[in-house]
PyMOL Python script that loads the backbone (N, CA, C, O; Angstrom):
from pymol import cmd

cmd.read_pdbstr("""\
ATOM      1  N   ASP A   1      23.383 -11.890  -4.360  1.00  0.00           N
ATOM      2  CA  ASP A   1      24.309 -11.618  -3.288  1.00  0.00           C
ATOM      3  C   ASP A   1      24.142 -10.208  -2.739  1.00  0.00           C
ATOM      4  O   ASP A   1      24.876  -9.800  -1.839  1.00  0.00           O
ATOM      5  N   ASN A   2      23.204  -9.481  -3.263  1.00  0.00           N
ATOM      6  CA  ASN A   2      22.888  -8.121  -2.811  1.00  0.00           C
ATOM      7  C   ASN A   2      24.042  -7.140  -2.924  1.00  0.00           C
ATOM      8  O   ASN A   2      24.026  -6.096  -2.272  1.00  0.00           O
ATOM      9  N   ASP A   3      25.039  -7.452  -3.734  1.00  0.00           N
ATOM     10  CA  ASP A   3      26.106  -6.497  -4.002  1.00  0.00           C
ATOM     11  C   ASP A   3      25.471  -5.314  -4.727  1.00  0.00           C
ATOM     12  O   ASP A   3      24.735  -5.516  -5.693  1.00  0.00           O
ATOM     13  N   PRO A   4      25.739  -4.081  -4.286  1.00  0.00           N
ATOM     14  CA  PRO A   4      25.087  -2.915  -4.901  1.00  0.00           C
ATOM     15  C   PRO A   4      25.253  -2.842  -6.417  1.00  0.00           C
ATOM     16  O   PRO A   4      24.349  -2.363  -7.101  1.00  0.00           O
ATOM     17  N   LYS A   5      26.384  -3.304  -6.964  1.00  0.00           N
ATOM     18  CA  LYS A   5      26.530  -3.239  -8.420  1.00  0.00           C
ATOM     19  C   LYS A   5      25.629  -4.228  -9.135  1.00  0.00           C
ATOM     20  O   LYS A   5      25.389  -4.089 -10.334  1.00  0.00           O
ATOM     21  N   HIS A   6      25.128  -5.224  -8.418  1.00  0.00           N
ATOM     22  CA  HIS A   6      24.216  -6.192  -9.025  1.00  0.00           C
ATOM     23  C   HIS A   6      22.750  -5.828  -8.799  1.00  0.00           C
ATOM     24  O   HIS A   6      21.871  -6.333  -9.497  1.00  0.00           O
ATOM     25  N   THR A   7      22.490  -4.973  -7.845  1.00  0.00           N
ATOM     26  CA  THR A   7      21.103  -4.692  -7.480  1.00  0.00           C
ATOM     27  C   THR A   7      20.683  -3.244  -7.701  1.00  0.00           C
ATOM     28  O   THR A   7      19.552  -2.877  -7.382  1.00  0.00           O
ATOM     29  N   CYS A   8      21.578  -2.411  -8.245  1.00  0.00           N
ATOM     30  CA  CYS A   8      21.208  -1.011  -8.442  1.00  0.00           C
ATOM     31  C   CYS A   8      20.104  -0.900  -9.497  1.00  0.00           C
ATOM     32  O   CYS A   8      19.889  -1.824 -10.282  1.00  0.00           O
ATOM     33  N   LYS A   9      19.424   0.215  -9.506  1.00  0.00           N
ATOM     34  CA  LYS A   9      18.271   0.423 -10.383  1.00  0.00           C
ATOM     35  C   LYS A   9      18.642   0.244 -11.854  1.00  0.00           C
ATOM     36  O   LYS A   9      17.895  -0.387 -12.602  1.00  0.00           O
ATOM     37  N   LYS A  10      19.780   0.789 -12.281  1.00  0.00           N
ATOM     38  CA  LYS A  10      20.174   0.674 -13.693  1.00  0.00           C
ATOM     39  C   LYS A  10      20.373  -0.785 -14.102  1.00  0.00           C
ATOM     40  O   LYS A  10      19.966  -1.184 -15.193  1.00  0.00           O
ATOM     41  N   VAL A  11      20.983  -1.562 -13.253  1.00  0.00           N
ATOM     42  CA  VAL A  11      21.200  -2.974 -13.570  1.00  0.00           C
ATOM     43  C   VAL A  11      19.868  -3.712 -13.623  1.00  0.00           C
ATOM     44  O   VAL A  11      19.629  -4.491 -14.546  1.00  0.00           O
ATOM     45  N   ARG A  12      19.003  -3.477 -12.647  1.00  0.00           N
ATOM     46  CA  ARG A  12      17.685  -4.131 -12.653  1.00  0.00           C
ATOM     47  C   ARG A  12      16.909  -3.770 -13.911  1.00  0.00           C
ATOM     48  O   ARG A  12      16.273  -4.634 -14.515  1.00  0.00           O
ATOM     49  N   GLU A  13      16.954  -2.487 -14.318  1.00  0.00           N
ATOM     50  CA  GLU A  13      16.249  -2.064 -15.533  1.00  0.00           C
ATOM     51  C   GLU A  13      16.830  -2.751 -16.759  1.00  0.00           C
ATOM     52  O   GLU A  13      16.087  -3.210 -17.627  1.00  0.00           O
ATOM     53  N   TRP A  14      18.161  -2.823 -16.835  1.00  0.00           N
ATOM     54  CA  TRP A  14      18.799  -3.460 -17.985  1.00  0.00           C
ATOM     55  C   TRP A  14      18.425  -4.937 -18.060  1.00  0.00           C
ATOM     56  O   TRP A  14      18.105  -5.444 -19.135  1.00  0.00           O
ATOM     57  N   LEU A  15      18.464  -5.624 -16.926  1.00  0.00           N
ATOM     58  CA  LEU A  15      18.088  -7.035 -16.918  1.00  0.00           C
ATOM     59  C   LEU A  15      16.648  -7.222 -17.377  1.00  0.00           C
ATOM     60  O   LEU A  15      16.340  -8.160 -18.112  1.00  0.00           O
ATOM     61  N   GLU A  16      15.777  -6.331 -16.942  1.00  0.00           N
ATOM     62  CA  GLU A  16      14.374  -6.415 -17.347  1.00  0.00           C
ATOM     63  C   GLU A  16      14.232  -6.182 -18.849  1.00  0.00           C
ATOM     64  O   GLU A  16      13.470  -6.883 -19.515  1.00  0.00           O
ATOM     65  N   GLU A  17      14.962  -5.201 -19.387  1.00  0.00           N
ATOM     66  CA  GLU A  17      14.911  -4.922 -20.832  1.00  0.00           C
ATOM     67  C   GLU A  17      15.417  -6.109 -21.646  1.00  0.00           C
ATOM     68  O   GLU A  17      14.910  -6.375 -22.736  1.00  0.00           O
ATOM     69  N   GLN A  18      16.411  -6.821 -21.125  1.00  0.00           N
ATOM     70  CA  GLN A  18      16.999  -7.956 -21.843  1.00  0.00           C
ATOM     71  C   GLN A  18      16.186  -9.232 -21.662  1.00  0.00           C
ATOM     72  O   GLN A  18      16.497 -10.262 -22.259  1.00  0.00           O
ATOM     73  N   ASP A  19      15.159  -9.162 -20.848  1.00  0.00           N
ATOM     74  CA  ASP A  19      14.298 -10.308 -20.561  1.00  0.00           C
ATOM     75  C   ASP A  19      15.073 -11.452 -19.898  1.00  0.00           C
ATOM     76  O   ASP A  19      14.832 -12.626 -20.178  1.00  0.00           O
ATOM     77  N   PHE A  20      16.003 -11.089 -19.021  1.00  0.00           N
ATOM     78  CA  PHE A  20      16.733 -12.078 -18.231  1.00  0.00           C
ATOM     79  C   PHE A  20      15.888 -12.460 -17.032  1.00  0.00           C
ATOM     80  O   PHE A  20      15.271 -11.608 -16.392  1.00  0.00           O
ATOM     81  N   GLY A  21      15.868 -13.724 -16.741  1.00  0.00           N
ATOM     82  CA  GLY A  21      15.238 -14.162 -15.504  1.00  0.00           C
ATOM     83  C   GLY A  21      16.264 -14.078 -14.383  1.00  0.00           C
ATOM     84  O   GLY A  21      17.457 -14.279 -14.613  1.00  0.00           O
ATOM     85  N   THR A  22      15.818 -13.792 -13.208  1.00  0.00           N
ATOM     86  CA  THR A  22      16.729 -13.769 -12.068  1.00  0.00           C
ATOM     87  C   THR A  22      16.238 -14.748 -11.019  1.00  0.00           C
ATOM     88  O   THR A  22      15.054 -15.079 -10.957  1.00  0.00           O
ATOM     89  N   MET A  23      17.154 -15.197 -10.209  1.00  0.00           N
ATOM     90  CA  MET A  23      16.839 -16.147  -9.165  1.00  0.00           C
ATOM     91  C   MET A  23      17.226 -15.514  -7.834  1.00  0.00           C
ATOM     92  O   MET A  23      18.373 -15.104  -7.653  1.00  0.00           O
ATOM     93  N   VAL A  24      16.309 -15.434  -6.929  1.00  0.00           N
ATOM     94  CA  VAL A  24      16.584 -14.850  -5.623  1.00  0.00           C
ATOM     95  C   VAL A  24      17.095 -15.954  -4.705  1.00  0.00           C
ATOM     96  O   VAL A  24      16.419 -16.959  -4.487  1.00  0.00           O
ATOM     97  N   CYS A  25      18.289 -15.754  -4.175  1.00  0.00           N
ATOM     98  CA  CYS A  25      18.892 -16.726  -3.258  1.00  0.00           C
ATOM     99  C   CYS A  25      19.222 -16.030  -1.951  1.00  0.00           C
ATOM    100  O   CYS A  25      19.761 -14.923  -1.943  1.00  0.00           O
ATOM    101  N   SER A  26      18.906 -16.663  -0.885  1.00  0.00           N
ATOM    102  CA  SER A  26      19.271 -16.139   0.422  1.00  0.00           C
ATOM    103  C   SER A  26      20.778 -16.248   0.604  1.00  0.00           C
ATOM    104  O   SER A  26      21.381 -17.256   0.238  1.00  0.00           O
ATOM    105  N   ALA A  27      21.378 -15.220   1.162  1.00  0.00           N
ATOM    106  CA  ALA A  27      22.817 -15.260   1.427  1.00  0.00           C
ATOM    107  C   ALA A  27      23.153 -16.357   2.429  1.00  0.00           C
ATOM    108  O   ALA A  27      24.294 -16.815   2.488  1.00  0.00           O
ATOM    109  N   GLN A  28      22.183 -16.773   3.204  1.00  0.00           N
ATOM    110  CA  GLN A  28      22.406 -17.810   4.205  1.00  0.00           C
ATOM    111  C   GLN A  28      22.175 -19.217   3.650  1.00  0.00           C
ATOM    112  O   GLN A  28      22.233 -20.191   4.400  1.00  0.00           O
ATOM    113  N   SER A  29      21.914 -19.334   2.348  1.00  0.00           N
ATOM    114  CA  SER A  29      21.662 -20.646   1.741  1.00  0.00           C
ATOM    115  C   SER A  29      22.548 -20.854   0.517  1.00  0.00           C
ATOM    116  O   SER A  29      22.034 -20.925  -0.599  1.00  0.00           O
ATOM    117  N   PRO A  30      23.865 -20.953   0.695  1.00  0.00           N
ATOM    118  CA  PRO A  30      24.746 -21.118  -0.458  1.00  0.00           C
ATOM    119  C   PRO A  30      24.476 -22.401  -1.232  1.00  0.00           C
ATOM    120  O   PRO A  30      24.832 -22.492  -2.407  1.00  0.00           O
ATOM    121  N   ASP A  31      23.851 -23.400  -0.599  1.00  0.00           N
ATOM    122  CA  ASP A  31      23.538 -24.639  -1.307  1.00  0.00           C
ATOM    123  C   ASP A  31      22.511 -24.423  -2.415  1.00  0.00           C
ATOM    124  O   ASP A  31      22.395 -25.257  -3.313  1.00  0.00           O
ATOM    125  N   LEU A  32      21.765 -23.321  -2.368  1.00  0.00           N
ATOM    126  CA  LEU A  32      20.784 -23.020  -3.411  1.00  0.00           C
ATOM    127  C   LEU A  32      21.390 -22.233  -4.560  1.00  0.00           C
ATOM    128  O   LEU A  32      20.733 -22.024  -5.580  1.00  0.00           O
ATOM    129  N   ASN A  33      22.629 -21.795  -4.413  1.00  0.00           N
ATOM    130  CA  ASN A  33      23.287 -20.999  -5.437  1.00  0.00           C
ATOM    131  C   ASN A  33      24.138 -21.930  -6.306  1.00  0.00           C
ATOM    132  O   ASN A  33      25.133 -22.473  -5.824  1.00  0.00           O
ATOM    133  N   PRO A  34      23.767 -22.126  -7.583  1.00  0.00           N
ATOM    134  CA  PRO A  34      24.468 -23.090  -8.440  1.00  0.00           C
ATOM    135  C   PRO A  34      25.969 -22.844  -8.553  1.00  0.00           C
ATOM    136  O   PRO A  34      26.732 -23.803  -8.669  1.00  0.00           O
ATOM    137  N   ILE A  35      26.414 -21.595  -8.525  1.00  0.00           N
ATOM    138  CA  ILE A  35      27.840 -21.329  -8.692  1.00  0.00           C
ATOM    139  C   ILE A  35      28.652 -21.907  -7.541  1.00  0.00           C
ATOM    140  O   ILE A  35      29.815 -22.264  -7.730  1.00  0.00           O
ATOM    141  N   GLU A  36      28.063 -22.006  -6.355  1.00  0.00           N
ATOM    142  CA  GLU A  36      28.795 -22.559  -5.216  1.00  0.00           C
ATOM    143  C   GLU A  36      29.152 -24.024  -5.456  1.00  0.00           C
ATOM    144  O   GLU A  36      30.215 -24.478  -5.032  1.00  0.00           O
ATOM    145  N   HIS A  37      28.273 -24.767  -6.133  1.00  0.00           N
ATOM    146  CA  HIS A  37      28.569 -26.158  -6.462  1.00  0.00           C
ATOM    147  C   HIS A  37      29.710 -26.229  -7.473  1.00  0.00           C
ATOM    148  O   HIS A  37      30.549 -27.127  -7.405  1.00  0.00           O
ATOM    149  N   THR A  38      29.739 -25.291  -8.400  1.00  0.00           N
ATOM    150  CA  THR A  38      30.802 -25.245  -9.404  1.00  0.00           C
ATOM    151  C   THR A  38      32.145 -24.978  -8.746  1.00  0.00           C
ATOM    152  O   THR A  38      33.132 -25.641  -9.065  1.00  0.00           O
ATOM    153  N   TRP A  39      32.196 -24.013  -7.829  1.00  0.00           N
ATOM    154  CA  TRP A  39      33.460 -23.713  -7.139  1.00  0.00           C
ATOM    155  C   TRP A  39      33.934 -24.937  -6.362  1.00  0.00           C
ATOM    156  O   TRP A  39      35.127 -25.240  -6.360  1.00  0.00           O
ATOM    157  N   GLY A  40      33.029 -25.635  -5.711  1.00  0.00           N
ATOM    158  CA  GLY A  40      33.400 -26.839  -4.969  1.00  0.00           C
ATOM    159  C   GLY A  40      33.966 -27.913  -5.885  1.00  0.00           C
ATOM    160  O   GLY A  40      34.954 -28.564  -5.547  1.00  0.00           O
ATOM    161  N   TYR A  41      33.341 -28.100  -7.042  1.00  0.00           N
ATOM    162  CA  TYR A  41      33.808 -29.079  -8.023  1.00  0.00           C
ATOM    163  C   TYR A  41      35.214 -28.724  -8.493  1.00  0.00           C
ATOM    164  O   TYR A  41      36.097 -29.581  -8.523  1.00  0.00           O
ATOM    165  N   LEU A  42      35.423 -27.457  -8.863  1.00  0.00           N
ATOM    166  CA  LEU A  42      36.743 -27.032  -9.332  1.00  0.00           C
ATOM    167  C   LEU A  42      37.801 -27.195  -8.246  1.00  0.00           C
ATOM    168  O   LEU A  42      38.924 -27.613  -8.529  1.00  0.00           O
ATOM    169  N   LYS A  43      37.452 -26.871  -7.023  1.00  0.00           N
ATOM    170  CA  LYS A  43      38.396 -27.009  -5.912  1.00  0.00           C
ATOM    171  C   LYS A  43      38.817 -28.472  -5.738  1.00  0.00           C
ATOM    172  O   LYS A  43      39.995 -28.766  -5.537  1.00  0.00           O
ATOM    173  N   ARG A  44      37.845 -29.383  -5.815  1.00  0.00           N
ATOM    174  CA  ARG A  44      38.166 -30.810  -5.685  1.00  0.00           C
ATOM    175  C   ARG A  44      39.042 -31.290  -6.836  1.00  0.00           C
ATOM    176  O   ARG A  44      39.995 -32.040  -6.625  1.00  0.00           O
ATOM    177  N   ARG A  45      38.721 -30.859  -8.052  1.00  0.00           N
ATOM    178  CA  ARG A  45      39.509 -31.272  -9.221  1.00  0.00           C
ATOM    179  C   ARG A  45      40.940 -30.764  -9.134  1.00  0.00           C
ATOM    180  O   ARG A  45      41.880 -31.497  -9.441  1.00  0.00           O
ATOM    181  N   LEU A  46      41.110 -29.512  -8.719  1.00  0.00           N
ATOM    182  CA  LEU A  46      42.457 -28.963  -8.591  1.00  0.00           C
ATOM    183  C   LEU A  46      43.239 -29.661  -7.489  1.00  0.00           C
ATOM    184  O   LEU A  46      44.455 -29.818  -7.601  1.00  0.00           O
ATOM    185  N   ALA A  47      42.563 -30.083  -6.426  1.00  0.00           N
ATOM    186  CA  ALA A  47      43.233 -30.775  -5.326  1.00  0.00           C
ATOM    187  C   ALA A  47      43.755 -32.146  -5.761  1.00  0.00           C
ATOM    188  O   ALA A  47      44.669 -32.683  -5.134  1.00  0.00           O
ATOM    189  N   GLU A  48      43.188 -32.716  -6.822  1.00  0.00           N
ATOM    190  CA  GLU A  48      43.625 -34.020  -7.323  1.00  0.00           C
ATOM    191  C   GLU A  48      45.007 -33.957  -7.962  1.00  0.00           C
ATOM    192  O   GLU A  48      45.693 -34.975  -8.050  1.00  0.00           O
ATOM    193  N   HIS A  49      45.421 -32.782  -8.406  1.00  0.00           N
ATOM    194  CA  HIS A  49      46.714 -32.625  -9.078  1.00  0.00           C
ATOM    195  C   HIS A  49      47.831 -32.544  -8.044  1.00  0.00           C
ATOM    196  O   HIS A  49      47.733 -31.817  -7.055  1.00  0.00           O
ATOM    197  N   LYS A  50      48.898 -33.309  -8.295  1.00  0.00           N
ATOM    198  CA  LYS A  50      50.033 -33.251  -7.380  1.00  0.00           C
ATOM    199  C   LYS A  50      50.798 -31.944  -7.553  1.00  0.00           C
ATOM    200  O   LYS A  50      51.333 -31.392  -6.592  1.00  0.00           O
ATOM    201  N   HIS A  51      50.841 -31.467  -8.775  1.00  0.00           N
ATOM    202  CA  HIS A  51      51.528 -30.210  -9.054  1.00  0.00           C
ATOM    203  C   HIS A  51      50.496 -29.236  -9.601  1.00  0.00           C
ATOM    204  O   HIS A  51      49.736 -29.587 -10.504  1.00  0.00           O
ATOM    205  N   PRO A  52      50.456 -28.038  -9.079  1.00  0.00           N
ATOM    206  CA  PRO A  52      49.476 -27.076  -9.585  1.00  0.00           C
ATOM    207  C   PRO A  52      49.727 -26.771 -11.060  1.00  0.00           C
ATOM    208  O   PRO A  52      50.876 -26.799 -11.502  1.00  0.00           O
ATOM    209  N   PRO A  53      48.693 -26.485 -11.820  1.00  0.00           N
ATOM    210  CA  PRO A  53      48.874 -26.154 -13.236  1.00  0.00           C
ATOM    211  C   PRO A  53      49.715 -24.886 -13.387  1.00  0.00           C
ATOM    212  O   PRO A  53      49.653 -23.976 -12.560  1.00  0.00           O
ATOM    213  N   ASN A  54      50.501 -24.851 -14.461  1.00  0.00           N
ATOM    214  CA  ASN A  54      51.366 -23.700 -14.722  1.00  0.00           C
ATOM    215  C   ASN A  54      50.702 -22.628 -15.562  1.00  0.00           C
ATOM    216  O   ASN A  54      51.260 -21.541 -15.713  1.00  0.00           O
ATOM    217  N   GLY A  55      49.559 -22.892 -16.099  1.00  0.00           N
ATOM    218  CA  GLY A  55      48.887 -21.900 -16.930  1.00  0.00           C
ATOM    219  C   GLY A  55      47.552 -22.420 -17.424  1.00  0.00           C
ATOM    220  O   GLY A  55      47.111 -23.508 -17.054  1.00  0.00           O
ATOM    221  N   MET A  56      46.920 -21.623 -18.264  1.00  0.00           N
ATOM    222  CA  MET A  56      45.591 -21.959 -18.777  1.00  0.00           C
ATOM    223  C   MET A  56      45.596 -23.258 -19.578  1.00  0.00           C
ATOM    224  O   MET A  56      44.631 -24.019 -19.514  1.00  0.00           O
ATOM    225  N   GLU A  57      46.662 -23.525 -20.332  1.00  0.00           N
ATOM    226  CA  GLU A  57      46.695 -24.739 -21.157  1.00  0.00           C
ATOM    227  C   GLU A  57      46.631 -25.996 -20.296  1.00  0.00           C
ATOM    228  O   GLU A  57      45.995 -26.977 -20.681  1.00  0.00           O
ATOM    229  N   GLN A  58      47.279 -25.978 -19.141  1.00  0.00           N
ATOM    230  CA  GLN A  58      47.269 -27.147 -18.269  1.00  0.00           C
ATOM    231  C   GLN A  58      45.953 -27.290 -17.514  1.00  0.00           C
ATOM    232  O   GLN A  58      45.602 -28.390 -17.087  1.00  0.00           O
ATOM    233  N   LEU A  59      45.224 -26.193 -17.346  1.00  0.00           N
ATOM    234  CA  LEU A  59      43.927 -26.297 -16.692  1.00  0.00           C
ATOM    235  C   LEU A  59      42.985 -27.047 -17.594  1.00  0.00           C
ATOM    236  O   LEU A  59      41.824 -27.254 -17.239  1.00  0.00           O
TER     237      LEU A  59
END
""", "prot")
cmd.dss("prot")
cmd.show_as("cartoon", "prot")
cmd.util.cbc("prot")
cmd.orient("prot")
């Protein structure tokens, strides 16, 4: 997402040291970003409830 806290030199170095793989996604292609599918799924599931959950236990 090109947020400076995710792309600064220290973060890039740390990710490289930890041997994390990264995936480059265009900001204009949210369909390629897996988290966007998760948010959509959660939104649909929450919409199924007639009454919103009152806390973490009900989620």
